[in-house]
N, C-alpha and C positions, 0 to 999 in steps of 0.2 A: 835346510842347507843342502845345496846340490852336491851330489857325489858321482864319480864315474860309475858307469854301469858294471855290475858284477854278475858272474855266471849264475849265482844262486837266485837272482831276481828274474830269471827267464819267465817263469809261469806268471808272475805278477805283471810283467810288461806285456805278455801276450794277452792277459785278461784286460789290461788297459787298452790295448789295440782293439780287441773285440767289443769292449764296452764303449769306449770313447776315443779310439783312434778316429772314430766318427767320420768327420768330413773327409779325411784322407782315405779312410778305408772304403768309403762309398764312391770316391771319385777317381781313384787310381786303380789301374789293372794289376792289383797286387793281392795275392792270396795269403791267408794266415800261415801256410806252409813256407812261403817265401820269407815272411817276417821271421819265423822261427829259425830258418836256415841262416839268415843274416845275423840274428842275435847270437846264435851259437858260434858263428865265426868271429863275432865282435869280442866275445869273452869266453873262450872254451874252458871247460873245467881244468883246473890246475894251471891255467895261464898258457897252455900250449897253443901255438899258432902254426898254420900251414904256410902263411906268407912269410917272406924274408924281409928284413929291414923294417923301417918304420911303418906301422899300419896306416892305411889310408882312410879308415873309418873309425868312428868313436861314438860313444853315447853317454848321456848324463841323465840322472834320475833325480826328481824332486819328491821326497817323501813327506807325508803328513800323518802323524800318529801311526807310523809303521807301514802305511799304504802309499804307493806311488800316486801322486796326483798329476805328474807331468814327466814326460820322457822326450829327449831330443836326440835324434840320430843325425850325425854329420858325416859327409863323405867328401873326400878330396879326389877329384877326377881330373884328367888331363885338360879338358876343355871347359868344364864348368863344375864348380863345387857347390854344395847345397846342404840345407838342413831340412829335416822333417820332424815337426813336433807332434806328440800325442798329448792331448790335454783333456782332463776330466771336467768338462763343462764349467759350471759356475764355481766349482771348487778350486779352479786354477785361475788366479788373478794375474794382472800384468806384471807384478813384481816377480812372480815365479818364472814367467817367460823371459824377462830381462836377465834373471840370474842364470838361466840355462843358456841363453844366447851369449852372455859374457864368457861363460866357460868354453863354448864352441869357438868364439872369436879368438880367445887366447890360444887355443889349439891350432886354429888355422894360421894365425900369425907366426907361430913357432915353426910352421912348415912353409912359410913364404907365400901363402895363398893371398892374393890381392883382394878378392871379393867372393861373395857367395850369394846364392839365390834361395828364396823360400816362396812357396806358393801360399798365398794369404787369403783365405776366405773372409769376405767382409762381415759375415754373421758371427765370426769368432772374435768378439771385441777384445778379449784379453791378448790375442795375438796381433790383431790388425793395428791397434794403436801403437804398440812398441815398434812394429816393423816399419810403419810409415814415418816414425820419428827417426829411425836408424838409416833408412835407405830410400831409394827412388823406385817408383813404379816403372817397370820396363814395358809391360803391356797388360791390358785387361783381357781375360779369356772367359769364354762360355764353355760349359761342359755339357755334353749330350750323352744319352745312353739309349740303347735299343735292345730289346729282348732278342735272343737267338732265334734261328729259323731261317730257312732259305727264302730269299726274295722271289717274287713271281717272275716268270720269264727266264730266258736263257741269255747268257753273255754273248753279245753279237761279235762278229769277226772284226769290227772296228776297234775292239778292246783286246789288246794283246799283252801277254806277259812281258814284263820289263826285261831288257837285255843290255849288256854293256854298251852296245852300239847306240842306245838311247840316252846315254849319260849327258852329252852336251846339250841336247834338246831339253831334257828335264831340268838341268841346271839353269838354262836360260829362262825357263818358265818360273823357276824358283826366284830368280833375280827380278823377273817382272812383277811377281806377286809380293816379293819381299825385297825392296831396294836395299842397297848397301847400308849396313848398320841396323836394319830392322830385324827383329827376332823371327826365327822360324817357328812353325806352329807346334813344336814339341812341348809336352808338359814338362814340368820340373821332374827329372828322373828320380826314381826311388827303387833301390834294390835291383837296378838294371843299368848296364853301361850305356851312357848316352849315345844316340846315333850320331856318327860323325859325317854322314853324307846321306844322299838320297838312295844310294845303292842298297839293295836288299841284303839281309843276312841270309845264311843258308836256310832254305825253306824246309818245312817239315811240320810235325805237330807242335814244336816250339821253335819259333823263328818268325821271319818276315817274308811276305810275298808282296810284289808290287806289279801293277798293271798300268798300261799307257793307252790313252784314247787317241786314235789317229783319224785324220781326214786325208785320205790318200796316204802319203808318207809323212805328213806333217803332224807332230804331236800337239794335241789340244788340251791334254789333261793327264794327271797322274794320280793314282789312288793305291793305297796299300794297307796292310794290316799286320800287326804283330801279336802273336800269342806268346806270353812270357812264361806260362806255367801250366802244366796239365791240370785241368779242373777249374782254372781261374778265368776271369773275364779277359777280354782282349781289347786292344786299342786300334782304332781306325786312323792311320796316319802313314805317310803323308796324304793330303788331299789338296790338290791345286788344279785350278781350272782357268784356261784362257778365256778371254772375252768372246772368242769365236765359238766356244763350246755352247751349244744350245741346251735347253733344259732336259730334253729327252736323252741327249747324248751323255750329259752329266749323270743322269739316273742310271744309264747303262754302265757307266764306268764304276760307280759306287757298288753296283750289284756284284762285280767280280770278286772283290775281297770278302763281301758278305756271303757269297756262295761258298768260298773256300772255308770260312769259319764255320759255316753251318755243317760241313762234313766232319768237323772236329768236335761237335757237340759243345761248343762254347756257350755258357749260360747267358752271357751278356756282353755287349760290345759298347765301348765308350769312345768318344771322340772329343777333341779339344780344339777350339778355334779362337784365335785372337780377334779382337774387335775389328770390324772393317772388311772382313772377307765375306761379303754378301752372297756371292755366287756359291761359295763352298757351303755356307750355312743353309742356303736354300736347298742344295743337293742333299744335305743331311736330313732336313725336314721331309723332303720328297721320299727319302729312303726309310722313313718311319722313326727317325731319331727324335727324342724329346729333350729339350733343354731343361736341366734340373739344378744347375748350380753355376755360380760365377765366382771369380777370384781375381786378385791382382798378383802378378808375379813381381816380386820386389827384389832388387839387387842392393846388397849392402857392401859398400866399399870399406875395407878394413882400415883405410887411412882416415876415414871420416866417422866410423862407427863410435857410438858413445852410449 
């Protein structure tokens, strides 16, 4: 029987994350420390909370013989709500997933949330089947990773740091690569506030930096990276390339965020690309990224969930 997450279950859920958070642990730029901080905020000892009003995050545990076999984290955000399940391999069947999803959906409905997202790896059958029955695939994505280390060569003068004056050009490039209604190439967020625009967050050892590729004064591409937590991996995003950007120029652009991350001793960089972005995927390959996982991002409408 699924029950709400309790503070005394912290160590058990952290062990579940390390053992079989599995697919999510290996594909998201999230450290164990970030998970621990999120869980402590979810259910502080004694029920004390820093936040005011109704909490925007919740969790549910599925135990079996006293050990958790599944955990579901749910977050209500202003522009996208989502769930992230931790599943203990073959020990967690579809019925467990459905029970946890039903608890999360009741919680979302009580808060007026119309829909939620979940990143669904095809190899996790216990999750994939129930999700496809409940929702619709928004897009298929491929996930890449690259070891840390500075790329060869220097960043050329045609690649410049993003500035507010570039905003309209970058937004036009985003519309070109992602027509109205198409999803942007962000992964489903987890333990981080979703990005609401292409503008960078404050730069530094934790934050985002973005660079723009120019031909003369005309932007032909944008690339950036976010480091979420000291000691954790980082995410390469956004990455958008105009059809006018040649292969060498694209490689120069990708080198800029990689050079920055190399100065921070980030152990690994991940990137996520929806299907169909051939130019961007080729630039990742050229920069030494290797494709290692695929998933479907599924949206569940709570008016239709069953």
